[in-house]
C-alpha positions as protocol buffer text, in pm:
chain_id: "A"
residue {
  index: 1
  type: MET
  ca { x: 0 y: 0 z: 0 }
}
residue {
  index: 2
  type: ARG
  ca { x: 98 y: 348 z: -67 }
}
residue {
  index: 3
  type: ASN
  ca { x: 122 y: 607 z: 213 }
}
residue {
  index: 4
  type: LYS
  ca { x: -123 y: 892 z: 185 }
}
residue {
  index: 5
  type: ASN
  ca { x: 32 y: 1235 z: 173 }
}
residue {
  index: 6
  type: SER
  ca { x: -141 y: 1502 z: 372 }
}
residue {
  index: 7
  type: TYR
  ca { x: -161 y: 1856 z: 247 }
}
residue {
  index: 8
  type: MET
  ca { x: -80 y: 1978 z: 601 }
}
residue {
  index: 9
  type: ASP
  ca { x: 231 y: 1929 z: 805 }
}
residue {
  index: 10
  type: THR
  ca { x: 170 y: 1675 z: 1084 }
}
residue {
  index: 11
  type: ASN
  ca { x: 375 y: 1885 z: 1327 }
}
residue {
  index: 12
  type: GLN
  ca { x: 122 y: 2169 z: 1304 }
}
residue {
  index: 13
  type: LEU
  ca { x: -195 y: 1965 z: 1343 }
}
residue {
  index: 14
  type: LEU
  ca { x: -387 y: 1968 z: 1666 }
}
residue {
  index: 15
  type: SER
  ca { x: -635 y: 1699 z: 1737 }
}
residue {
  index: 16
  type: GLU
  ca { x: -997 y: 1803 z: 1716 }
}
residue {
  index: 17
  type: SER
  ca { x: -1060 y: 1689 z: 2068 }
}
residue {
  index: 18
  type: PHE
  ca { x: -796 y: 1931 z: 2198 }
}
residue {
  index: 19
  type: PHE
  ca { x: -1027 y: 2230 z: 2156 }
}
residue {
  index: 20
  type: LYS
  ca { x: -1322 y: 2043 z: 2304 }
}
residue {
  index: 21
  type: ASN
  ca { x: -1114 y: 1945 z: 2606 }
}
residue {
  index: 22
  type: LEU
  ca { x: -982 y: 2299 z: 2642 }
}
residue {
  index: 23
  type: LYS
  ca { x: -1333 y: 2445 z: 2630 }
}
residue {
  index: 24
  type: ARG
  ca { x: -1462 y: 2192 z: 2883 }
}
residue {
  index: 25
  type: THR
  ca { x: -1171 y: 2257 z: 3120 }
}
residue {
  index: 26
  type: LEU
  ca { x: -1207 y: 2636 z: 3099 }
}
residue {
  index: 27
  type: SER
  ca { x: -1581 y: 2620 z: 3156 }
}
residue {
  index: 28
  type: LYS
  ca { x: -1529 y: 2405 z: 3467 }
}
residue {
  index: 29
  type: LEU
  ca { x: -1274 y: 2652 z: 3602 }
}
residue {
  index: 30
  type: THR
  ca { x: -1495 y: 2954 z: 3544 }
}
residue {
  index: 31
  type: LYS
  ca { x: -1793 y: 2780 z: 3707 }
}
residue {
  index: 32
  type: LYS
  ca { x: -1583 y: 2714 z: 4016 }
}
residue {
  index: 33
  type: MET
  ca { x: -1472 y: 3078 z: 4027 }
}
residue {
  index: 34
  type: ARG
  ca { x: -1824 y: 3223 z: 4003 }
}
residue {
  index: 35
  type: PRO
  ca { x: -1980 y: 3317 z: 4334 }
}
residue {
  index: 36
  type: LYS
  ca { x: -2305 y: 3148 z: 4417 }
}
residue {
  index: 37
  type: GLY
  ca { x: -2611 y: 3366 z: 4472 }
}
residue {
  index: 38
  type: SER
  ca { x: -2651 y: 3290 z: 4841 }
}
residue {
  index: 39
  type: THR
  ca { x: -2280 y: 3342 z: 4908 }
}
residue {
  index: 40
  type: GLU
  ca { x: -2288 y: 3681 z: 4737 }
}
residue {
  index: 41
  type: ARG
  ca { x: -2589 y: 3778 z: 4945 }
}
residue {
  index: 42
  type: GLN
  ca { x: -2405 y: 3677 z: 5262 }
}
residue {
  index: 43
  type: VAL
  ca { x: -2103 y: 3883 z: 5161 }
}
residue {
  index: 44
  type: ALA
  ca { x: -2328 y: 4184 z: 5093 }
}
residue {
  index: 45
  type: ASP
  ca { x: -2488 y: 4145 z: 5437 }
}
residue {
  index: 46
  type: ASN
  ca { x: -2146 y: 4125 z: 5604 }
}
residue {
  index: 47
  type: ILE
  ca { x: -2027 y: 4433 z: 5414 }
}
residue {
  index: 48
  type: ARG
  ca { x: -2338 y: 4622 z: 5524 }
}
residue {
  index: 49
  type: ASP
  ca { x: -2268 y: 4526 z: 5887 }
}
residue {
  index: 50
  type: PHE
  ca { x: -1905 y: 4632 z: 5847 }
}
residue {
  index: 51
  type: ASN
  ca { x: -2009 y: 4970 z: 5706 }
}
residue {
  index: 52
  type: LYS
  ca { x: -2243 y: 5021 z: 6004 }
}
residue {
  index: 53
  type: GLY
  ca { x: -1946 y: 4952 z: 6231 }
}
residue {
  index: 54
  type: VAL
  ca { x: -1742 y: 5211 z: 6045 }
}
residue {
  index: 55
  type: GLU
  ca { x: -2020 y: 5467 z: 6099 }
}
residue {
  index: 56
  type: GLY
  ca { x: -2023 y: 5387 z: 6469 }
}
residue {
  index: 57
  type: PHE
  ca { x: -1645 y: 5426 z: 6485 }
}
residue {
  index: 58
  type: GLU
  ca { x: -1663 y: 5764 z: 6311 }
}
residue {
  index: 59
  type: LYS
  ca { x: -1927 y: 5886 z: 6557 }
}
residue {
  index: 60
  type: ALA
  ca { x: -1728 y: 5761 z: 6856 }
}
residue {
  index: 61
  type: TRP
  ca { x: -1411 y: 5927 z: 6722 }
}
residue {
  index: 62
  type: GLU
  ca { x: -1596 y: 6257 z: 6678 }
}
residue {
  index: 63
  type: LYS
  ca { x: -1740 y: 6232 z: 7028 }
}
residue {
  index: 64
  type: LEU
  ca { x: -1400 y: 6156 z: 7187 }
}
residue {
  index: 65
  type: TYR
  ca { x: -1171 y: 6387 z: 6991 }
}
residue {
  index: 66
  type: GLY
  ca { x: -1407 y: 6646 z: 6846 }
}
residue {
  index: 67
  type: LYS
  ca { x: -1279 y: 6596 z: 6492 }
}
residue {
  index: 68
  type: LYS
  ca { x: -1489 y: 6449 z: 6218 }
}
residue {
  index: 69
  type: ILE
  ca { x: -1330 y: 6176 z: 6005 }
}
residue {
  index: 70
  type: ASN
  ca { x: -1462 y: 6013 z: 5689 }
}
residue {
  index: 71
  type: LEU
  ca { x: -1353 y: 5656 z: 5623 }
}
residue {
  index: 72
  type: ASP
  ca { x: -1415 y: 5468 z: 5300 }
}
residue {
  index: 73
  type: ARG
  ca { x: -1714 y: 5239 z: 5270 }
}
residue {
  index: 74
  type: LEU
  ca { x: -1688 y: 4897 z: 5109 }
}
residue {
  index: 75
  type: THR
  ca { x: -1903 y: 4753 z: 4832 }
}
residue {
  index: 76
  type: VAL
  ca { x: -1940 y: 4405 z: 4685 }
}
residue {
  index: 77
  type: ASN
  ca { x: -1756 y: 4522 z: 4373 }
}
residue {
  index: 78
  type: ASP
  ca { x: -1444 y: 4582 z: 4582 }
}
residue {
  index: 79
  type: PHE
  ca { x: -1411 y: 4205 z: 4621 }
}
residue {
  index: 80
  type: LYS
  ca { x: -1480 y: 4096 z: 4264 }
}
């Protein structure tokens, strides 16, 4: 039998399954990295509580030292 000659160089060919495997792997990684809805809600609640604590600290500072300070507030986007 005669060997078939390919019009493409075999060193440059990628198997078709390579791209399927790459897509599947990347989609699994991104799914793991996405926050779940309930977790994001919990983070938002904790940030809200933290910001309330910051307000209390600012009021206590003003009461003790007579100087008003403004500290930064956090948002959920700060952690994304």
